[in-house]
N, C-alpha and C positions, 0 to 999 in steps of 0.2 A: 955582422952588422951589430952597431951599438944600440942598445935599446932607447936611449936618451935620443939619438937622433931619429928614431922610429917614431917616437911619442911626439916629438917636436914637428916632424913632418905631417904626422896624422892631425895635430892640433892645427897646424896652419891650413891644411886642406877642408876640415870642417868649418873654419872660420871664414875662408875664402867662399866656401860653398854657401855658407849662411847669408853672407853680404850679398853675393850674386843673387840667391834667390829673393831677398828683399828688394833688391833694385829692380828685379824683373817683373815683379808682382803687379797687376793692374791697378791703377788707383781708382777708388769707389767714391764718386760723387753722388752722394745720398743726402737728400734733404731732411731735416729734422722732422718735418711734417710726415713724410712717408714712413720714417722709421717709428714714430709715435702711432701712427695708424696701423701699421703692420703689428706692433706689440699689443695694442687694444684688441685687434681682431683675434690674435692669438690667445689672449687672455680669456675673451669671450668664448671661444672655442673649448678652452680647458674647463671653464666654468659649466659649459653645457655638457661637456663628457662627465664630469664628477656628477652633476644632477641627475643625468641618466642612469648612471652606475647605482646611485642611491634610490633611484625610483620616485624622484620628487617631481 
């Protein structure tokens, strides 16, 4: 077996697999409002955790 043919075949397999995985993944319809709300909630949780650790 020629190594060049093997590498070409492996590259094509990885390429086709990546494209098919991207095509099959579900679409996420998230509004900006929910993303901002979730981010602010997470930041608040982190601030609470840090203040608890510091004993403030």
